[in-house]
Steps between C-alpha positions, in 0.01 A plus 500: 500500500257790560518608136419145385206488740359830369536379142313187592219710639486704180446185305246355740295783661272247667787419739448841667332496836325783676773494764784557253433870431863590437522261201164617371626861511826412327308327218265800464797738473667266245194514276513882481721619212734757659634581153163546334588858400805378314325210325139600444317771307158599637228768495431723796168678552518761774226713656626806686313817582213393278726451192542158339828445315609190312867430443708219361819376663765327299849442643651483153423871429736781600233680704310177585167678551271627226177694568219359290184684598370757751129462585466294182648757263838549336734682746642844426873557467501670841327203657749261347789715625359522852433122498861426409629732769275338758608151401864604504459619861346161587812335366371426153396153602837400644559387854169324540651275765420753769129426433533124497289312756808389684618860553161605636494289813692366794476121426559402865185691600271280281204358684199300371160665564274299268514177298249357257510221242628746241727751675709609799455849637795635696568812692850653523696809603573717197856603411622815332761774489303716749467267797334769717227519238472121447466422869148645483405262220334156502557254217302210355590258223293226335665198336312265268536139606476343152772710342685626809489846342437826686151633427527837676701701751317764701678761717292752686482715814262387770464848650623856447864567600783754499798370298695820565459843663208700359359223285200286575396217269132405537491232234758301303453200269710313249348191343677291240325218311688244297446265203682245296606596153343169382407166651864403558657846494652701784307725736497873413300805623138525383381816676592753758294736721660775704321739736637759745314767698705730722536843643828693541541767769124533522467691175612283205270218397619197307232279345621277218369184332673299228360196326713299253422191292767301312410287199613358167822349627736386223834331559781687323797346684806350336351153498194590291 
């Protein structure tokens, strides 16, 4: 009976009410394509340490990732080799489910903090493998009312904290923005920003920023 009700809501989004946040969340999760890295090719532009690299991801290729340019020029053989090694350490595009919206939060902690004619803005308790780290984080998520699609997820620290002995994190931010592949297509990542500033044992400074934009999605799944 519950499945049939959820399917009915998917067909008629206007039936959603502001009090039925659980169903809204389920529909938003359903619109995100958990298997997008198995079914879609896309371009990734990453800025890290002042260097802009552009790569193409295609699940049909043996290595999946291909480095296209570095700061607008043709990459060297060494840069290509390093890029492949880095992507291999990341999992070469596989196992993206760990970064799905559903895996990033504790759904039961969802609470509405703002509502307009066009969106709901929720707060939540983030989830992750390192719970001692995540308990210092605050999470926000915006869902578009017309499409019931997630617009962004923002996870950040509200103050400095010590996740473990000898380490103090003064700033942490992860922000994911989402888009639809087309007007009727599934929801996929559009951009990601990551920032961490920390000090270890009073002598080692960590200050990293990463900015990533995803574009040119093309369906390459079996049903194409």
